DRENLUMTI-268789 format. One line per 8 residues: for each residue x, y, z of N, C-alpha, C. Coordinates in Angstrom, 3 decimals. Atoms other than C-alpha are relative to their C-alpha. Last residue first. Example, Ala and Ser with C-alpha at 12.3 -4.5 7.8 and 13.67 -1.06 7.14 Angstrom:
REM residues 2
-0.820/-1.190/-0.060/13.670/-1.060/7.140/-0.770/1.090/0.730; 0.890/-1.190/0.000/12.300/-4.500/7.800/0.900/1.200/0.000
This chain:
REM residues 224
1.179/-0.573/-0.655/-6.525/-72.410/-31.895/0.385/1.188/0.859; 0.066/0.401/-1.405/-3.545/-72.955/-34.212/-1.205/0.635/0.661; 0.201/-1.068/-0.965/-3.917/-72.806/-37.960/-0.081/-0.525/1.427; 1.136/-0.858/0.232/-2.436/-75.658/-39.995/-0.162/1.028/1.103; 1.209/0.577/-0.556/-0.183/-78.443/-38.743/-1.214/0.907/-0.163; 0.491/1.014/0.949/2.920/-77.842/-40.802/-1.324/-0.579/0.439; 0.513/1.225/-0.610/3.628/-74.603/-38.959/-0.492/-0.954/-1.060; 1.274/0.421/0.575/5.701/-72.093/-40.908/-0.424/-1.302/0.648
0.107/1.431/0.280/8.477/-70.276/-39.108/-1.394/-0.313/-0.508; -1.176/0.724/-0.484/9.450/-66.607/-39.160/-0.086/-1.472/-0.385; 0.229/1.439/0.086/7.119/-64.234/-40.984/1.275/-0.732/0.390; -0.882/0.608/1.000/7.668/-60.699/-39.812/-0.157/-1.502/0.062; -0.532/1.322/-0.308/4.913/-58.790/-38.069/0.890/-0.502/-1.114; -0.899/0.481/1.051/4.050/-55.104/-38.048/0.563/-1.338/0.459; -1.084/0.913/-0.350/1.066/-54.191/-35.930/0.776/-0.382/-1.239; -0.748/0.462/1.174/-1.287/-51.233/-36.128/1.113/-0.915/0.493
-1.296/0.628/-0.242/-3.943/-50.461/-33.510/0.589/-0.472/-1.317; -0.507/0.946/0.995/-6.896/-48.116/-33.629/1.358/-0.540/0.397; -1.450/0.096/-0.172/-9.054/-46.242/-31.104/0.497/-1.125/-0.906; -0.548/1.187/-0.657/-12.504/-45.706/-32.533/1.502/0.152/0.176; -0.708/-0.340/-1.236/-14.403/-42.524/-33.357/0.451/-1.241/0.760; 0.749/0.523/-1.135/-15.289/-43.356/-36.958/0.840/0.139/1.270; 0.252/1.432/-0.030/-13.215/-41.229/-39.307/-0.883/-0.363/1.190; -0.537/0.695/1.173/-12.330/-37.707/-40.428/-0.456/-1.451/-0.059
0.536/-0.546/1.239/-14.179/-35.308/-38.140/0.447/-0.703/-1.255; 1.334/-0.599/-0.060/-12.010/-36.133/-35.160/-0.408/0.577/-1.354; -0.149/-1.347/0.546/-9.015/-38.345/-35.932/-1.394/0.614/-0.097; 0.668/-0.353/1.259/-9.339/-41.383/-33.694/0.261/1.445/-0.407; 1.360/-0.464/-0.224/-6.687/-42.154/-31.044/-0.641/0.365/-1.342; 0.292/-1.420/0.130/-3.600/-44.135/-31.908/-1.476/0.276/0.277; 1.406/-0.303/-0.266/-1.918/-47.414/-31.067/-0.215/1.492/-0.224; 0.315/-1.409/-0.211/1.382/-48.532/-32.616/-1.497/0.128/0.218
1.419/-0.244/-0.254/2.926/-51.997/-32.483/-0.182/1.485/0.253; 0.410/-1.352/-0.378/6.254/-53.132/-33.865/-1.506/0.035/0.222; -1.149/-0.899/-0.125/8.297/-56.254/-34.496/-0.381/1.400/0.444; 0.519/-1.360/0.012/5.697/-58.972/-33.969/1.131/0.962/0.316; -0.635/-0.746/-1.083/7.386/-62.243/-34.898/-0.493/1.438/-0.097; -0.479/-1.363/0.153/5.017/-64.260/-37.024/0.743/0.458/1.257; -1.269/-0.120/0.697/4.503/-68.003/-37.466/0.501/1.402/-0.220; 0.072/0.390/1.406/0.852/-68.603/-36.685/1.243/0.397/-0.779
0.368/1.402/0.120/1.008/-68.631/-32.898/-0.087/-0.500/-1.425; -1.157/0.798/-0.426/2.896/-65.346/-32.941/-0.299/-1.485/-0.153; -1.046/-0.126/1.022/0.082/-63.772/-34.944/1.212/-0.850/0.346; 0.418/0.753/1.188/-2.608/-65.137/-32.634/1.054/0.072/-1.104; -0.124/1.429/-0.310/-0.763/-63.923/-29.534/-0.373/-0.859/-1.206; -1.428/0.334/-0.018/-0.367/-60.467/-31.078/0.207/-1.483/0.274; -0.454/0.042/1.390/-4.075/-60.343/-31.922/1.485/-0.363/-0.059; 0.530/1.231/0.596/-4.975/-61.249/-28.336/0.497/-0.138/-1.435
-0.746/1.110/-0.589/-2.685/-58.563/-26.892/-0.458/-1.333/-0.583; -1.312/0.163/0.635/-4.125/-56.032/-29.344/0.817/-1.152/0.566; -1.022/-0.241/-1.014/-7.657/-56.688/-28.028/1.366/-0.206/-0.649; -0.985/1.014/-0.352/-10.040/-56.511/-30.966/0.982/0.488/1.051; -0.983/-0.859/-0.659/-13.290/-54.795/-31.814/0.977/-0.911/0.736; -0.625/0.408/-1.255/-15.178/-57.051/-34.224/0.995/1.050/0.477; -1.325/-0.598/-0.103/-17.595/-55.869/-36.904/0.572/-0.259/1.377; -0.533/-0.154/-1.350/-20.566/-58.065/-37.781/1.391/0.618/-0.077
-1.399/0.334/-0.225/-22.387/-57.619/-41.069/0.346/0.183/1.467; 0.096/0.945/-1.117/-25.975/-57.533/-42.321/1.405/-0.524/0.260; -1.009/1.052/-0.022/-26.293/-54.572/-44.668/-0.296/-0.933/1.171; 0.330/1.105/-0.899/-28.905/-51.995/-45.696/1.061/-1.088/-0.130; 0.465/1.228/0.635/-27.307/-48.978/-47.371/-0.315/-1.054/1.064; 1.330/-0.174/0.565/-26.950/-45.394/-46.118/-0.580/-1.216/-0.686; -0.071/-0.996/1.080/-23.197/-45.584/-45.597/-1.332/0.143/-0.722; -1.354/-0.499/0.166/-23.677/-48.729/-43.507/0.005/0.904/-1.212
-0.122/-1.031/1.023/-26.955/-50.061/-42.141/1.444/0.489/-0.025; 1.149/0.227/0.883/-27.670/-53.306/-40.267/-0.096/1.080/-1.071; 0.422/-1.079/0.888/-24.278/-53.468/-38.588/-1.203/-0.428/-0.833; 0.798/0.540/1.105/-23.729/-55.803/-35.641/-0.577/1.158/-0.823; 0.959/-1.009/0.445/-20.905/-54.452/-33.486/-0.746/-0.538/-1.210; 0.402/0.154/1.398/-19.097/-57.259/-31.688/-1.063/1.043/-0.305; 1.399/-0.219/0.360/-17.235/-56.626/-28.444/-0.212/-0.185/-1.498; 0.754/1.241/-0.110/-13.867/-58.235/-27.671/-1.467/0.148/-0.353
-0.655/1.123/0.689/-12.120/-54.940/-27.009/-0.743/-1.307/0.270; -1.258/0.376/-0.616/-14.770/-52.502/-25.711/0.686/-1.094/-0.830; -0.525/1.272/0.500/-17.625/-50.690/-27.432/1.388/-0.237/0.578; 0.823/1.104/-0.473/-19.843/-47.957/-26.004/0.486/-1.370/-0.402; 1.101/-0.423/-0.864/-18.136/-45.302/-28.125/-0.905/-1.177/0.383; 0.678/-1.182/0.501/-15.053/-47.029/-29.510/-1.138/0.359/0.923; 1.225/-0.327/-0.723/-12.595/-49.817/-28.884/-0.579/1.284/-0.580; -0.166/0.537/-1.352/-9.674/-51.619/-30.521/-1.246/0.243/0.843
0.619/-0.822/-1.031/-10.309/-51.184/-34.250/0.151/-0.690/1.360; 1.344/0.375/-0.460/-7.897/-52.976/-36.570/-0.485/0.996/1.038; 0.595/-1.013/-0.865/-4.632/-52.733/-38.507/-1.431/-0.399/0.331; 1.423/0.211/-0.252/-2.308/-55.302/-40.046/-0.505/1.103/0.921; 0.521/-1.168/-0.708/1.102/-54.849/-41.663/-1.495/-0.178/0.129; 1.443/-0.217/-0.079/2.744/-58.169/-42.557/-0.259/1.296/0.748; 0.515/-0.943/-0.986/6.353/-58.586/-43.654/-1.511/0.145/-0.134; 1.060/-0.841/0.531/8.074/-61.496/-45.396/-0.656/0.805/1.115
-0.224/-1.412/-0.308/11.204/-62.707/-43.601/-0.994/0.938/-0.671; -0.794/-0.244/-1.207/10.858/-66.128/-45.254/0.333/1.481/0.147; -1.286/0.662/-0.027/8.211/-65.969/-47.977/0.730/0.272/1.302; -1.194/-0.825/-0.183/4.654/-64.956/-47.314/1.262/-0.849/-0.012; -0.352/-0.649/1.259/1.796/-66.970/-48.838/1.247/0.871/0.117; -0.233/0.939/1.118/1.513/-69.486/-46.012/0.531/0.716/-1.230; -1.302/0.643/-0.190/1.974/-66.940/-43.219/0.324/-0.942/-1.155; -1.017/-1.018/0.252/-0.913/-64.869/-44.571/1.398/-0.607/0.131
-0.067/-0.170/1.451/-3.005/-68.048/-44.720/1.018/1.078/-0.374; -0.709/1.161/0.523/-2.190/-68.820/-41.089/0.150/0.089/-1.524; -1.413/-0.186/-0.334/-3.194/-65.296/-40.170/0.841/-1.175/-0.488; -0.567/-1.018/0.885/-6.464/-65.738/-42.061/1.482/0.215/0.284; -0.152/0.599/1.329/-7.222/-69.016/-40.274/0.621/0.999/-0.978; -1.176/0.872/-0.083/-6.549/-67.347/-36.928/0.249/-0.673/-1.346; -1.165/-0.874/-0.090/-8.999/-64.612/-37.876/1.292/-0.815/0.074; -0.337/-0.474/1.346/-11.566/-67.142/-39.041/1.251/0.870/0.022
-0.521/1.143/0.754/-11.504/-68.867/-35.642/0.403/0.409/-1.408; -1.326/0.436/-0.450/-11.807/-65.560/-33.774/0.586/-1.161/-0.794; 0.115/0.492/-1.368/-14.669/-64.222/-35.936/1.359/-0.566/0.431; -0.280/1.416/-0.230/-13.668/-62.221/-38.979/-0.237/-0.363/1.460; 1.245/0.746/0.173/-15.288/-58.908/-39.926/0.177/-1.499/0.251; 0.976/-0.361/-1.033/-12.479/-56.778/-38.493/-1.323/-0.738/-0.131; 0.258/1.169/-0.857/-9.735/-58.571/-40.441/-1.160/0.249/0.960; 0.738/1.045/0.714/-9.858/-56.058/-43.317/-0.247/-1.246/0.836
1.375/0.108/-0.497/-8.961/-53.025/-41.213/-0.800/-1.101/-0.684; 0.440/-1.190/-0.713/-5.788/-52.502/-43.267/-1.489/-0.093/0.312; 1.404/0.279/-0.312/-4.407/-55.903/-44.219/-0.512/1.130/0.879; 0.646/-1.079/-0.742/-1.063/-55.351/-45.967/-1.456/-0.386/0.206; 1.456/-0.007/-0.020/0.952/-58.400/-47.014/-0.454/1.181/0.853; 0.715/-0.793/-0.984/4.613/-58.454/-47.983/-1.498/-0.117/-0.165; -0.969/-0.622/-0.909/7.282/-60.422/-49.821/-0.692/0.791/1.098; 0.097/-1.439/-0.251/4.825/-62.750/-51.504/1.090/0.456/0.951
-0.119/-0.758/1.249/5.153/-66.165/-53.185/-0.001/1.514/0.204; -1.224/-0.812/-0.069/5.919/-68.234/-50.086/0.217/0.842/-1.249; -0.733/-0.051/-1.253/3.187/-70.751/-50.969/1.253/0.856/-0.163; -0.831/1.148/-0.321/1.399/-69.874/-54.179/0.650/0.172/1.362; -1.444/-0.251/0.056/-1.291/-67.231/-54.217/0.738/-1.291/0.348; -0.457/0.636/1.236/-5.036/-67.344/-54.890/1.485/0.252/-0.242; -0.588/-0.914/0.967/-5.816/-66.540/-51.223/0.492/-0.750/-1.244; -0.467/0.904/1.061/-8.133/-68.825/-49.307/0.549/0.849/-1.144
-0.100/1.333/-0.581/-9.146/-67.296/-45.967/0.492/-1.029/-1.013; -1.280/0.086/-0.694/-8.357/-63.830/-47.323/0.174/-1.342/0.699; 0.106/0.000/-1.456/-11.232/-64.399/-49.719/1.377/-0.081/0.621; -0.492/1.186/-0.698/-10.753/-63.443/-53.350/-0.222/0.169/1.492; 0.897/0.351/-1.098/-11.944/-60.984/-55.992/0.490/-1.300/0.630; 0.782/1.227/0.163/-9.000/-59.854/-58.084/-0.884/-0.200/1.221; 0.988/0.214/-1.046/-7.027/-56.662/-58.699/-0.751/-1.293/-0.279; 0.578/1.338/-0.054/-3.838/-55.973/-60.661/-0.944/-0.138/1.185
-0.421/0.812/-1.141/-3.093/-52.338/-61.443/-0.714/-1.352/-0.021; -1.342/0.534/0.209/-3.290/-50.613/-64.829/0.506/-0.857/1.138; 0.008/1.175/0.874/-7.052/-50.218/-64.674/1.375/-0.600/-0.237; -1.407/0.243/0.343/-6.773/-47.918/-61.651/0.101/-1.237/-0.882; -0.838/-1.093/-0.490/-10.134/-46.283/-60.865/1.453/-0.153/-0.452; 0.363/-1.225/0.723/-12.249/-48.596/-63.023/0.904/1.155/0.403; -0.466/0.129/1.379/-10.362/-51.628/-61.739/-0.362/1.221/-0.833; -1.456/-0.133/0.010/-10.866/-50.551/-58.124/0.548/-0.047/-1.424
-0.307/-1.415/-0.233/-14.600/-50.044/-58.662/1.505/0.232/-0.085; 0.408/-0.705/1.216/-14.931/-53.529/-60.191/0.293/1.500/0.122; -1.044/0.237/1.005/-12.906/-54.964/-57.301/-0.342/0.719/-1.303; -1.160/-0.805/-0.382/-15.293/-53.344/-54.824/1.121/-0.165/-1.018; 0.326/-1.388/0.336/-18.206/-54.837/-56.754/1.128/0.945/0.407; -0.222/-0.255/1.426/-16.588/-58.283/-56.662/-0.313/1.432/-0.404; 1.125/-0.565/0.737/-16.430/-58.065/-52.848/0.323/0.219/-1.475; 1.088/0.970/0.044/-14.008/-60.396/-51.058/-1.137/0.449/-0.909
1.140/-0.344/-0.851/-11.099/-58.143/-51.923/-1.088/-1.043/-0.182; 1.056/1.007/-0.098/-7.605/-58.707/-53.301/-1.113/0.514/0.894; 1.030/-0.187/-1.003/-5.129/-56.069/-54.474/-1.046/-1.087/-0.069; 1.312/0.489/0.408/-1.856/-56.739/-56.269/-0.980/0.243/1.138; 1.030/-0.092/-1.032/1.510/-54.975/-56.069/-1.316/-0.498/-0.582; 1.020/1.022/0.220/4.753/-55.511/-58.001/-0.985/-0.022/1.158; 0.159/0.350/1.415/7.186/-52.606/-58.464/-1.171/-0.943/-0.242; -0.508/1.354/0.233/6.868/-50.968/-55.060/-0.366/-0.432/-1.415
-1.253/0.185/-0.738/6.504/-47.299/-54.112/0.621/-1.375/-0.204; -0.880/-1.131/0.312/3.738/-45.961/-56.364/1.375/-0.162/0.630; -0.535/0.190/1.354/2.170/-49.416/-56.228/0.878/1.158/-0.443; -1.100/0.963/-0.038/1.787/-49.087/-52.440/0.663/-0.140/-1.367; -1.066/-0.612/-0.802/-0.284/-45.918/-52.734/1.211/-0.926/0.038; -0.649/-0.998/0.860/-2.314/-47.514/-55.553/1.144/0.697/0.735; -0.761/0.730/1.012/-3.077/-50.553/-53.398/0.771/0.972/-0.887; -1.243/0.386/-0.678/-4.108/-48.187/-50.601/0.885/-0.801/-0.951
-0.801/-1.209/-0.229/-6.628/-46.528/-52.920/1.302/-0.315/0.733; -1.360/0.030/0.511/-7.876/-49.841/-54.317/0.868/1.208/0.276; -0.096/-0.667/1.299/-11.651/-49.563/-54.046/1.420/0.240/-0.478; 1.091/-0.914/0.284/-11.719/-52.197/-51.282/0.148/0.637/-1.365; -0.454/-1.255/0.612/-8.246/-53.659/-50.802/-1.117/0.991/-0.253; 1.146/-0.812/-0.366/-9.221/-56.393/-48.367/0.176/1.401/-0.545; 1.089/0.941/-0.256/-5.739/-57.841/-48.662/-1.186/0.751/0.586; 0.893/-0.799/-0.839/-3.192/-55.529/-50.308/-1.269/-0.828/0.183
1.444/0.103/0.164/-0.602/-57.957/-51.677/-0.702/0.895/1.015; 0.753/-0.389/-1.187/3.110/-57.276/-52.186/-1.484/-0.123/-0.316; 1.371/-0.487/0.149/5.425/-58.910/-54.727/-0.644/0.279/1.356; 1.028/0.937/0.432/9.170/-59.218/-54.289/-1.375/0.637/-0.010; 0.362/-0.105/1.409/12.178/-57.607/-52.651/-1.045/-1.058/-0.353; -1.052/0.353/0.956/12.113/-57.706/-48.865/-0.477/0.145/-1.441; 0.237/1.263/0.701/9.491/-55.791/-46.881/1.144/-0.299/-0.963; -0.333/1.164/-0.825/10.802/-53.123/-44.529/-0.126/-1.319/-0.749
-1.442/0.057/-0.226/10.917/-50.210/-46.990/0.413/-1.264/0.743; -0.641/0.206/1.306/7.395/-50.795/-48.283/1.512/-0.102/0.139; 0.235/1.386/0.402/6.178/-51.203/-44.691/0.698/-0.295/-1.331; -0.972/0.805/-0.742/7.813/-47.889/-43.792/-0.152/-1.477/-0.346; -1.311/-0.228/0.588/5.823/-46.200/-46.557/1.079/-0.818/0.686; -0.016/0.716/1.273/2.620/-47.818/-45.333/1.335/0.190/-0.719; -0.073/1.433/-0.271/3.365/-46.672/-41.795/0.056/-0.812/-1.293; -1.326/0.343/-0.497/4.152/-43.135/-42.879/0.159/-1.482/0.246
-0.924/-0.120/1.133/1.016/-42.858/-44.986/1.414/-0.376/0.428; 0.172/1.170/0.856/-0.982/-44.207/-42.077/0.931/0.053/-1.202; -0.587/1.138/-0.697/0.481/-41.558/-39.772/-0.122/-1.273/-0.827; -1.450/0.073/0.204/-0.214/-38.817/-42.301/0.647/-1.185/0.705; -0.555/0.904/-0.999/-3.939/-39.569/-42.363/1.508/-0.158/-0.188; 0.266/-0.554/-1.325/-5.961/-36.864/-44.113/0.659/-0.809/1.113; -0.352/-1.418/0.031/-4.725/-37.458/-47.675/-0.107/0.614/1.391; -1.421/-0.118/-0.325/-4.844/-41.184/-46.863/0.479/1.449/-0.052
-0.236/-0.008/-1.444/-8.646/-40.935/-46.733/1.479/0.157/0.360; -1.003/-1.026/-0.290/-8.977/-39.853/-50.378/0.420/-0.017/1.463; -1.160/0.142/0.886/-10.694/-43.049/-51.545/1.070/1.058/0.237; -1.260/0.389/-0.625/-12.909/-43.085/-48.449/1.222/-0.004/-0.916; -0.264/-0.531/-1.336/-16.212/-41.349/-49.143/1.426/-0.225/0.475; 0.172/-1.452/-0.036/-16.640/-41.733/-52.899/0.446/0.575/1.339; -1.084/-0.607/0.772/-15.186/-45.249/-52.830/-0.083/1.521/0.037; -1.240/0.144/-0.765/-17.518/-46.303/-50.026/1.156/0.680/-0.730
0.042/-1.020/-1.047/-20.526/-44.962/-51.916/1.276/-0.011/0.822; -0.131/-1.309/0.644/-19.640/-47.018/-55.001/0.035/1.120/1.043; -1.280/-0.199/0.687/-18.961/-50.193/-53.019/0.161/1.405/-0.578; -0.515/-1.347/-0.323/-21.849/-49.967/-50.522/1.187/0.405/-0.856; 1.052/-1.022/-0.056/-24.020/-52.848/-51.776/0.583/1.404/0.162; 0.524/-0.192/1.350/-21.118/-55.075/-52.844/-0.998/1.158/-0.017; -0.944/-0.865/0.701/-19.600/-54.422/-49.422/-0.342/0.149/-1.478; -0.027/-1.334/-0.581/-22.674/-55.760/-47.670/0.926/0.936/-0.750
1.206/-0.710/0.420/-23.148/-58.703/-50.029/-0.006/1.433/0.534; -0.108/-0.244/1.445/-19.553/-59.830/-49.512/-1.198/0.823/-0.489; -1.005/-1.064/0.175/-19.838/-59.429/-45.743/0.137/0.356/-1.475; 0.592/-1.254/-0.489/-23.088/-61.405/-45.667/0.975/1.164/-0.180; 1.033/-0.424/0.942/-21.658/-64.167/-47.877/-0.616/1.328/0.423; -0.653/-0.513/1.204/-18.498/-64.408/-45.785/-1.017/0.537/-0.992; -0.490/-1.352/-0.269/-20.608/-64.734/-42.611/0.659/0.605/-1.232; -1.367/-0.037/-0.500/-22.485/-67.743/-44.004/0.464/1.443/0.172
């Protein structure tokens, strides 16, 4: 299953990933601004960092909000996060089945964590985000749009990552498609920002950030 391959891949790279990326926000003022704005936009209540990896974004959010938890599919990533910030709450979980009650969160951050989901899984994840968010809850999601030799809709099959053998698919996404999927799963998209890659700091892909607010909850599950 795709989840198993993604879990195994991030388990394999967890320590290396933390060494390489835990200081990434130091070099990304736009992301810091967006995450700060997200904290201001979300109503009072708990926030979840979905696909938290080694927990550096979770820690950034926890410095600004009282109740923050990080979830990641990879138990090894969660182990790294707990070693780095033992005072924060982290748990291994799939974004397709979050261990959260209905309407229990005020905000959800998903920074590049939807990129390994196929279209059906992505819609399922958005429906799950809508389930756990309370009325007027806020979602901040980011993803790769295109890159060298890669267009929106393309799939990049990774066999190596950070020097480790993996078997994962990474999806490059059309922002118009993502917006349609969010709207179809109970979100009103309030803002969108696209940016070019930061040379020498990150993979050379164009990125998109969307802020959505949870509006209505469908009783019929995820929409196609």
